[in-house]
BAROKOL-523324 format. One line per field, with one value per residue (C-alpha): x, y, z. Coordinates in steps of 0.2 Angstrom, whole numbers, plus 2048, in hexadecimal, padded with zeros to 3 digits. Layout:
<gulos>
X <- (X_...)
Y <- (Y_...)
Z <- (Z_...)
</gulos>
This chain:
<gulos>
X <- (553_54F_560_56E_57E_58C_59E_5AE_5B2_5BE_5CD_5DA_5E8_5F1_5F8_5F3_5E3_5D9_5C7_5BC_5AF_5A7_5A4_59D_592_584_581_581_576_583_595_5A1_5AE_5C0_5C5_5D7_5DF_5E0_5DC_5D3_5DB_5D0_5CE_5CA_5BE_5B5_5B4_5AC_5A0_59B_598_58E_583_581_57B_570_57A_57A_58B_594_5A5_5B2_5BE_5CE_5DE_5EB_5F3_5F5_604_5F9_5E9_5E1_5E2_5F0_5EB_5F1_5F3_5EC_5E6_5D3_5D2_5DD_5D4_5C3_5CB_5D2_5C1_5B7_5C4_5C0_5AD_5AD_5B8_5AD_59D_5A3_5A9_598_58E_598_591_57F_580_57C_586_57C_587_598_5A1_5B2_5BF_5CA_5D4_5C9_5B9_5C0_5C7_5B7_5AF_5BC_5BF_5B1_5BC_5BF_5AD_5A9_5B5_5AE_59C_5A1_5A8_598_58E_599_596_584_57A_56E_57C_57A_589_58C_594_596_586_581_592_59C_595_583_57B_587_582_570_571_579_56B_575_56C_577_576_57B_587_58C_59A_596_5A8_5B0_5B0_5AA_5AF_5A2_5A0_59A_5AB_5B5_5C3_5D4_5D9_5EA_5E0_5E2_5CF_5C9_5C2_5B6_5B9_5AB_59D_590_595_595_583_57D_584_57C_56B_56B_570_561_554_559_564_572_583_590_5A0_5B1_5B0_59F_594_584_582_574_578_56E_56F_56A_578_583_595_5A1_5B3_5B7_5C9_5C4_5CB_5BA_5B0_5A7_5A2_59C_592_589_586_57E_574_56D_56A_560_556_551_54E_548_537_537)
Y <- (264_272_274_268_269_261_25E_257_246_238_243_23A_230_222_228_23A_23E_24C_250_247_23F_235_245_24F_243_243_256_256_250_24D_248_24B_23D_23F_233_231_23F_24C_241_231_220_211_20C_21D_21F_20F_214_225_21C_211_21F_228_219_218_22A_229_237_23B_236_240_23E_24B_24A_256_259_24C_255_24C_257_267_25F_263_276_27A_27F_273_274_264_261_260_24E_248_252_24A_239_23D_243_234_228_230_230_21E_218_221_21B_209_209_211_204_1F6_1FB_1FD_210_21A_229_239_247_24D_25C_261_265_274_27B_270_278_289_285_27F_28F_29A_28F_288_27A_273_274_26B_25D_25B_25A_24E_243_243_23F_231_229_22D_23B_23A_240_252_25E_26A_27A_28C_296_2A2_2A3_298_288_285_28A_27E_270_273_274_263_25C_25B_260_26E_272_283_283_290_28E_291_292_29D_2AF_2B6_2C4_2D0_2C6_2B7_2AD_2A7_2B0_2A7_29B_2A5_2B4_2B4_2B6_2A9_29D_2A1_298_29C_28F_29C_2A9_29C_296_2A8_2AC_29C_29F_2B1_2AA_29D_2AA_2B9_2B2_2BD_2BD_2CA_2CA_2CD_2DF_2E1_2E1_2D7_2CC_2C0_2AE_29F_291_27F_277_27E_277_276_26F_25F_264_274_273_277_26D_261_270_27A_26C_269_27C_27D_26E_274_285_27F_273_281_290_288_281_26E)
Z <- (9A3_996_98F_98A_994_98B_991_989_990_98F_98C_997_98F_997_9A7_9A4_9AD_9A5_9AC_9B8_9AE_9BC_9C6_9B7_9AF_9BC_9B8_9A5_997_988_987_97A_97B_974_966_96A_960_96D_97C_980_97F_97B_98D_992_984_989_99B_997_98B_999_9A5_998_996_9A9_9AA_99A_991_97E_977_96B_962_966_957_956_94D_950_95E_96E_974_972_978_967_96A_95D_94B_93E_92B_925_913_913_90C_91A_927_921_922_934_93A_932_93A_94B_94A_944_952_95F_957_957_969_96E_965_96C_97D_977_975_965_960_961_95B_956_95D_957_964_967_958_94C_953_950_93F_939_93F_935_926_91A_913_925_929_919_91D_92E_927_91A_927_931_921_91D_92E_932_92B_93A_946_94C_94D_95C_956_95A_95D_94E_946_93A_931_938_927_91E_929_927_914_915_920_930_940_947_95A_95F_96D_97A_986_999_99E_991_98D_97C_970_969_959_962_961_970_978_974_982_982_98A_99D_99F_992_99F_9AC_9BD_9CA_9C9_9D0_9C3_9B5_9BA_9BB_9AA_9A2_9AA_9A2_992_992_998_98E_97F_983_98C_991_987_98F_989_992_983_982_973_96D_96D_968_974_972_97C_989_98A_999_997_99F_9A1_9AB_9BD_9C4_9B7_9C4_9CF_9BF_9B9_9CA_9CC_9BA_9BD_9CD_9C7_9B8_9C3_9CF_9C2_9B2_9AF_9AD)
</gulos>
């Protein structure tokens, strides 16, 4: 594979089933595992880690705001010291569970509203990066391509992996269309795979308005809670095997 494909995993909670980890993992190379604050109870997290080990995936922590009811997709006003501690707690928990199974934590990718808040607010980005440094400076961080806090991460010596979203629509400034928009998500696996291949070959994607923009891509994300996630993952994997040089 010439490109990392990552997916958010381990987001079920108790009796509430979210995503189909076992059907997606054969077709991805990295997984971002929920840490219990937007999804993921201890047994779900452990099972997702075991699957990641089975399929040889890079494992990342997927911390969020403490928002189980809103699946971590609601903005929250939390003092930065408290937020840093919340993120540190989540990364540490995931790291410990991974190591208990003989896995090494590879990266951190913030979830949902926290991901977008770090892009828009320097203090929140700083809290996130300080939490990563406190746990393990060797951890990479997955973040939005070309915008936001990549320069801050690199200045602190944290390896920043530029991420593009295969299943989401973009604005002309390179940010994601809000999930409240009816066209925020793409649904057709063939369309998503075609769009991803164009992005990898040409470094561009078409925004919702129809404009072509340049996007740096080191990892492609699909969402584990997407209704068609297994089909999208399989189609992306097959398309890249067929059309990208090995």
